[in-house]
C-alpha positions in Angstrom: 105.5 85.8 116.2 107.3 86.4 112.9 110.9 87.4 112.6 111.1 91.1 112.2 112.6 92.4 109.0 114.8 95.1 110.6 117.5 93.4 112.5 118.4 96.4 114.5 115.6 98.0 116.5 115.0 101.6 115.5 113.3 104.1 117.7 110.7 106.5 116.4 110.4 109.9 118.2 107.2 110.7 116.2 104.7 108.5 114.5 101.4 109.5 112.9 98.9 107.3 111.2 98.0 109.4 108.2 95.1 107.3 106.8 92.4 105.7 108.9 91.0 103.8 105.9 92.6 101.5 103.4 95.5 101.6 102.9 96.9 101.9 106.4 99.7 104.5 106.3 102.2 106.0 108.7 104.7 108.8 108.7 107.3 109.4 111.4 110.8 110.5 112.4 113.5 108.4 113.9 115.7 109.3 116.9 118.6 110.1 114.5 116.4 112.4 112.4 115.5 110.1 109.5 112.0 110.3 108.1 109.9 107.1 108.1 107.0 105.9 105.9 105.0 102.7 106.0 102.0 101.5 104.0 99.9 98.4 104.1 97.9 97.7 100.9 96.9 94.5 99.1 98.2 92.4 102.0 101.7 93.8 101.7 103.5 96.0 104.3 106.2 98.2 102.7 108.4 100.8 104.5 111.3 103.2 103.9 113.6 105.6 105.7 115.2 108.7 104.2 116.5 112.2 104.9 113.1 113.6 103.7 109.6 112.2 103.6 109.7 112.0 99.8 113.0 110.0 100.1 111.3 107.6 102.6 108.3 107.1 100.3 110.7 106.4 97.4 112.6 103.9 99.6 109.3 102.2 100.5 108.6 101.6 96.8 111.9 99.7 96.6 111.5 97.8 99.9 111.1 94.0 99.7 107.8 94.2 101.5 106.3 91.7 103.8 103.1 89.8 102.9 100.9 89.9 106.0 97.5 89.2 104.6 95.5 88.3 101.5 95.2 90.3 98.3 92.2 92.3 99.5 93.6 93.2 102.9 94.4 96.9 103.5 94.0 97.3 107.3 96.7 96.7 109.9 97.0 98.1 113.4 99.9 100.4 114.5 101.1 97.9 117.1 101.2 95.1 114.6 103.1 97.2 112.1 105.7 98.2 114.7 106.1 94.6 115.8 106.6 93.3 112.3 109.2 95.9 111.5 111.0 95.8 114.8 110.3 99.4 115.6 109.6 101.1 118.9 108.1 104.5 119.7 109.9 106.7 122.3 107.7 107.4 125.2 107.1 111.0 126.1 
């Protein structure tokens, strides 16, 4: 298992995979009301948090990213994304 990039585990109250093809993408909301966005494309996982979805997307552009695959890879599962970023989803 790789070391997660977020040292404090954050909890998502909502998480939706918004693209079932390449690139893999998710949007969500944290338990403190922040919006979340993640994208996996060209082997790189990028993510961001912000007060709005647009701010979270902007933050994902500036994130350091995590290389998880090769240059042609654009598919990653939800569980693997959550594990790599040290996120959990609140059970309903």
